[in-house]
C-alpha positions in Angstrom: -41.4 -137.4 34.2 -38.4 -139.0 31.9 -35.6 -136.6 31.3 -36.3 -136.7 27.9 -39.9 -135.2 28.2 -38.1 -132.6 29.9 -35.9 -131.5 28.1 -38.7 -131.4 25.1 -41.2 -129.2 27.3 -37.9 -127.1 28.0 -36.9 -126.5 24.2 -40.5 -126.1 23.7 -41.2 -123.3 26.0 -38.0 -122.1 24.2 -38.7 -121.8 21.1 -41.8 -120.4 22.1 -40.5 -117.8 23.6 -38.2 -117.0 21.0 -40.9 -116.9 19.1 -42.7 -114.2 20.4 -39.7 -112.5 22.0 -39.4 -112.0 17.3 -43.1 -111.4 17.1 -42.0 -108.3 19.0 -39.5 -107.5 17.1 -41.3 -107.4 14.4 -44.4 -105.6 15.8 -42.3 -102.7 16.5 -40.2 -102.5 13.4 -43.1 -102.3 11.4 -45.1 -99.7 13.7 -42.2 -97.5 13.7 -41.4 -97.5 10.1 -45.8 -96.3 10.0 -46.2 -94.3 12.8 -43.1 -92.6 13.9 -40.5 -93.5 17.0 -42.8 -91.0 19.2 -46.5 -91.3 18.1 -45.5 -95.5 18.8 -46.6 -96.2 22.2 -46.3 -99.6 23.8 -49.3 -100.5 24.9 -49.6 -100.8 20.9 -46.8 -102.6 20.2 -47.7 -105.2 22.8 -51.7 -105.0 21.7 -50.5 -105.6 17.9 -49.2 -108.8 18.6 -51.0 -110.1 21.5 -48.9 -109.6 24.7 -49.0 -107.7 27.5 -47.3 -104.6 28.2 -45.3 -105.4 31.1 -43.8 -108.3 28.8 -42.6 -105.6 26.9 -40.8 -103.9 29.4 -39.7 -106.6 30.9 -38.1 -108.1 28.2 -36.8 -104.7 26.2 -37.4 -102.0 28.9 -39.5 -99.8 26.6 -39.3 -98.3 23.6 -35.6 -97.7 23.4 -35.2 -100.9 24.2 -37.8 -102.2 21.4 -35.1 -100.1 19.3 -31.9 -101.7 20.2 -33.8 -104.8 19.8 -34.9 -104.4 15.7 -31.5 -102.4 15.3 -29.8 -105.7 16.6 -32.2 -108.1 14.4 -31.3 -105.9 11.6 -27.5 -105.8 11.6 -28.2 -109.9 11.8 -28.8 -109.5 8.3 -31.0 -112.1 6.2 -28.9 -115.2 6.7 -28.9 -118.4 9.0 -25.5 -116.7 10.5 -25.4 -113.5 11.3 -24.1 -110.7 8.9 -21.4 -109.3 11.5 -20.4 -113.0 11.8 -20.2 -113.6 8.5 -17.7 -110.1 8.2 -15.6 -111.0 10.9 -15.1 -114.9 8.9 -14.4 -113.3 6.0 -10.9 -113.5 4.4 -8.3 -111.1 5.0 -5.3 -111.8 3.1 -7.1 -110.9 -0.1 -7.8 -107.3 0.5 -10.2 -106.6 -2.1 -12.4 -109.7 -2.3 -12.8 -108.5 2.0 -14.3 -105.4 1.4 -16.3 -107.0 -1.7 -17.6 -109.1 0.9 -18.0 -106.3 2.8 -20.1 -104.4 0.2 -22.5 -107.2 0.0 -23.0 -107.6 3.3 -24.3 -103.5 3.1 -26.5 -104.4 0.0 -28.0 -107.3 2.7 -28.2 -105.6 5.9 -28.7 -101.7 4.9 -31.8 -101.7 3.5 -33.1 -103.6 6.9 -31.6 -100.8 9.4 -31.1 -97.8 7.4 -35.2 -96.5 8.1 -34.7 -97.4 11.4 -31.3 -95.3 12.5 -32.7 -92.9 10.4 -35.8 -92.9 11.9 -34.2 -92.6 15.1 -31.9 -89.7 14.3 -35.2 -88.0 12.8 -36.8 -88.4 16.4 -33.6 -87.3 18.1 -34.3 -83.7 18.1 -37.8 -83.3 19.3 -36.7 -85.9 22.6 -33.6 -85.6 24.3 -33.7 -89.4 25.3 -34.1 -90.6 22.0 -30.6 -88.2 20.8 -29.5 -90.5 23.4 -30.2 -93.1 21.8 -29.6 -92.1 18.3 -25.9 -91.6 19.4 -25.5 -95.2 21.5 -27.2 -96.7 18.1 -23.9 -94.7 15.9 -20.8 -94.8 18.6 -22.2 -98.9 18.7 -21.3 -98.6 14.1 -18.4 -96.8 14.7 -17.2 -99.2 17.2 -17.3 -102.0 14.6 -15.7 -100.1 11.7 -12.9 -98.9 13.5 -12.3 -102.5 14.5 -12.6 -103.7 10.3 -10.0 -100.7 10.3 -7.5 -102.3 12.8 -7.8 -105.8 10.8 -7.2 -104.1 7.2 -4.5 -102.8 8.9 -3.4 -105.4 10.8 -3.0 -107.4 7.5 -1.1 -104.7 5.4 -3.2 -103.4 3.2 -3.6 -100.3 4.8 -2.4 -97.3 1.7 0.9 -96.0 3.0 0.0 -92.5 4.6 -3.5 -94.3 5.5 -3.9 -94.1 9.6 -6.9 -96.3 11.6 -8.4 -93.7 12.4 -8.6 -91.9 8.8 -9.7 -95.4 7.4 -12.0 -96.0 10.7 -14.3 -92.8 9.1 -14.4 -93.7 5.6 -15.9 -97.2 6.4 -18.2 -95.0 9.1 -19.2 -92.9 5.6 -19.8 -95.8 3.9 -21.9 -97.2 6.7 -23.8 -94.6 7.2 -28.0 -95.3 6.7 -27.7 -91.5 5.0 -25.6 -92.6 2.4 -27.7 -95.2 1.6 -31.4 -93.0 2.4 -29.3 -90.7 -1.0 -28.6 -93.7 -3.3 -31.5 -96.1 -3.0 -33.5 -94.6 -1.1 -33.9 -91.1 -3.2 -31.9 -92.2 -6.3 -33.5 -95.4 -7.1 -30.3 -97.1 -7.1 -30.9 -101.0 -6.3 -29.0 -102.8 -3.4 -27.0 -104.6 -5.1 -25.4 -101.2 -6.8 -25.0 -99.9 -3.6 -23.1 -102.8 -2.2 -20.8 -102.3 -4.7 -20.1 -98.9 -5.2 -19.4 -99.7 -0.9 -16.6 -101.2 -1.7 -15.2 -99.4 -5.1 -15.2 -96.3 -2.5 -13.7 -98.4 0.7 -10.9 -99.4 -2.0 -10.0 -96.4 -3.8 -9.8 -94.4 -0.6 -7.8 -96.7 1.7 -6.3 -99.8 0.5 -2.8 -100.2 -0.9 -3.4 -100.9 -4.8 
C-alpha cells in the first residue's frame, strides 16, 4: 500500500471519529435540554446516536464530561473559527470596537451555551457532583472574563479608578447565562438587542470615555 493511500485512510478515520464525537455531543445537548440533566442517562445518549456506552465513557468520562463537551462546543459559536479565538483576534486599539465585538460574540454564543449552563445550575441543588461541575464551569467563565479585563487594562482602556477586579466582575455579570435568560428568553429581546446591550453596559461601566 502506498504512503498516499495510508495517509488517506488515516484522514478518513479521523474524520469519521470526529463526526461520531460530534453526533454524541449533539445528542447529549438535545437530551439534556429536553429531559433535564438528572433524567438523562449515558445509555440514552449512546443509544440515540448509535454508539456504545463504553464509547461515551471512554471519550467523555460520563455525564459531567458530556456537559463539558457540550459547553465547549457551544463556546465555539457558529463560525468556522471558535468564538474565543475570534475574540482574542479583535483589535484592542479601539476600546469601543472591542467591546462591540464582544457584544456580537455574546449574541452569537449565548443562545447556545446559556441554556446548558442554566440547566446544570438548576440541577446543582440535587447533586453535589453537579454542583461541583456548575462551580467549575462558572470559574472557567470568570477566568476568561478576567483575561479580557486584563486586556483592557493593559491597553489603557479602563476608566480611572476602575480596578481589574471590578472590570472582571462587570464582564462576568454581562456574560452570565441568567442575564440572557432574563432579557431574551423571558422578556423576548432578540439576540442582536442583547449583544448591543452587553456592549453598551460594559462600555458605560468600565471604559475611559
